[in-house]
Structures are given as C-alpha cells and as structure tokens.
C-alpha positions in Angstrom: 165.9 54.4 109.2 164.9 58.0 108.6 161.2 58.8 108.0 160.4 59.8 104.4 158.8 63.2 104.3 155.8 64.0 102.1 156.6 66.0 99.0 154.5 67.4 96.2 155.1 64.2 94.2 153.6 62.0 96.9 150.3 60.4 96.1 148.6 61.9 99.2 149.5 65.2 100.9 148.1 66.1 104.3 146.8 69.6 104.7 149.5 71.8 106.2 148.3 75.3 105.4 144.7 75.1 106.7 142.6 74.2 109.7 139.0 73.4 110.5 136.9 76.1 112.2 133.2 77.2 112.4 132.1 79.0 109.3 129.3 81.5 109.8 125.9 80.1 108.7 127.6 77.0 107.2 128.8 74.8 110.0 132.4 73.7 109.7 134.8 75.0 107.1 138.4 75.0 106.0 140.4 78.1 106.7 143.9 79.2 105.7 146.4 79.5 108.6 149.0 81.2 106.4 148.9 83.1 103.1 148.5 80.5 100.3 149.8 81.4 96.8 147.7 80.7 93.7 148.5 77.3 92.3 149.6 75.9 95.7 148.4 72.4 96.5 146.3 72.5 99.7 145.9 68.8 100.0 145.7 65.5 98.1 143.2 63.2 99.9 142.1 59.6 99.5 138.5 59.1 98.4 136.3 56.2 99.6 133.9 55.2 96.8 130.6 53.4 97.5 127.1 52.9 96.1 124.7 55.9 96.4 122.1 53.7 98.1 124.5 53.3 101.0 124.0 57.0 101.9 120.8 56.2 103.8 120.0 54.1 106.8 117.2 51.5 106.6 114.9 54.2 108.1 115.7 56.5 105.2 117.8 58.9 107.2 120.8 60.5 105.3 123.8 59.4 107.3 126.6 61.2 105.4 124.9 62.7 102.4 126.1 66.2 103.2 129.8 65.1 103.0 130.0 63.2 99.7 130.7 64.1 96.1 128.9 62.4 93.1 131.3 60.1 91.3 128.9 58.5 88.8 125.2 57.9 88.5 125.4 55.0 91.0 128.4 56.0 93.2 129.5 58.7 95.6 132.9 59.4 97.2 133.7 60.4 100.7 136.9 62.4 100.6 139.1 61.9 103.7 141.3 64.5 105.3 139.6 67.9 105.1 138.2 67.1 101.7 134.6 66.8 102.7 134.6 70.0 104.7 135.3 72.6 102.1 132.3 74.8 101.6 130.7 75.8 98.3 131.1 79.2 96.7 130.1 80.7 93.4 133.4 82.7 93.7 135.8 80.0 95.0 139.4 80.6 95.9 140.3 76.9 95.4 139.3 74.0 93.2 139.8 70.3 93.0 140.5 67.6 90.4 140.1 63.9 90.6 143.3 62.0 90.2 143.8 58.3 89.3 143.6 55.9 92.2 140.7 57.7 94.0 142.6 60.8 95.0 141.1 64.3 95.1 143.6 67.2 94.7 142.7 70.6 96.2 144.6 73.6 95.1 144.4 77.4 95.3 143.1 79.2 92.1 143.8 82.6 93.5 145.9 83.8 96.4 144.3 83.1 99.8 145.0 85.3 102.8 145.6 83.8 106.2 142.3 83.7 108.0 140.2 83.4 104.8 137.9 80.5 104.3 139.0 78.1 101.5 136.0 77.4 99.3 135.4 75.4 96.2 132.6 75.2 93.6 130.9 71.9 94.2 130.2 71.5 90.5 134.0 71.1 89.8 134.6 74.0 87.4 135.3 77.3 89.1 132.8 79.2 86.9 130.0 76.5 86.8 126.8 78.0 88.2 124.6 74.9 87.8 122.3 74.3 90.8 124.0 72.5 93.7 120.8 71.2 95.4 120.7 73.7 98.3 120.5 77.5 99.0 124.0 78.9 98.8 124.9 81.2 101.7 
C-alpha cells in the first residue's frame, strides 16, 4: 500500500520550509530555508491543552512556561512541531490561527526570504502591540 502524502487539506502539516537555529539574543528560533511566499502555510501543529497550574513544579519552578500560549483563563496550550519556538516580533512576517481540534496554523503574512527568522506576534493579531510580559528584543 502506498503511503499517503501530506497535502494542504491535511489536519496537520509538518514544517518543510523552516528549520530551528540559534536566534541572536533570543535562544532558539525558526528560520526559513527557502523563500516563502505570503499566504503560504508554514505548519499546522497539534496543541496539547492543560491547566495553567500545571506549568509549575511543586517547588514553584516554571517548567515550560516560556513555551506555551494562553488558551483561556485556566488553560494553556503547548504547540508541538516548531510551534512553541517561533519568536515574538512587533513586525512579524508570519501569524497563526487556532483551528478546531486543537490545531495551530502558522502561515506567512508577507514574503519571507531564505535565511530570515520567521516571527509571530504573540498577541495573535499582527498589529496588536499589547504587552507580552517580557522585554521584546
């Protein structure tokens, strides 16, 4: 039996146009390995949802707090794939939307050149300049 290949209509889509590299002053980041046209899906990743209280160890240490998105007042989501490694920017070249079934869809909002870091606005909307809880580099 032939393997079924992923298409844009698949629920999940593994990242094919990007890789993880060190991002200056930010730790890890997601970078384009080829030119990515505006509107192109970068990835559709599953999201694991769990209570906000589970972010901390019994000693109060934040275990994965830097890698989750707020889902509601009481829950957060850990996006699998590269989803939790996109860095924030006030001038992002990509964005995301939450799809049914705990899926986060990342796509380019402008053309992204090979070698450029792919960034999103953590507030969701590309032009939302609300505080994000840390100093933006």
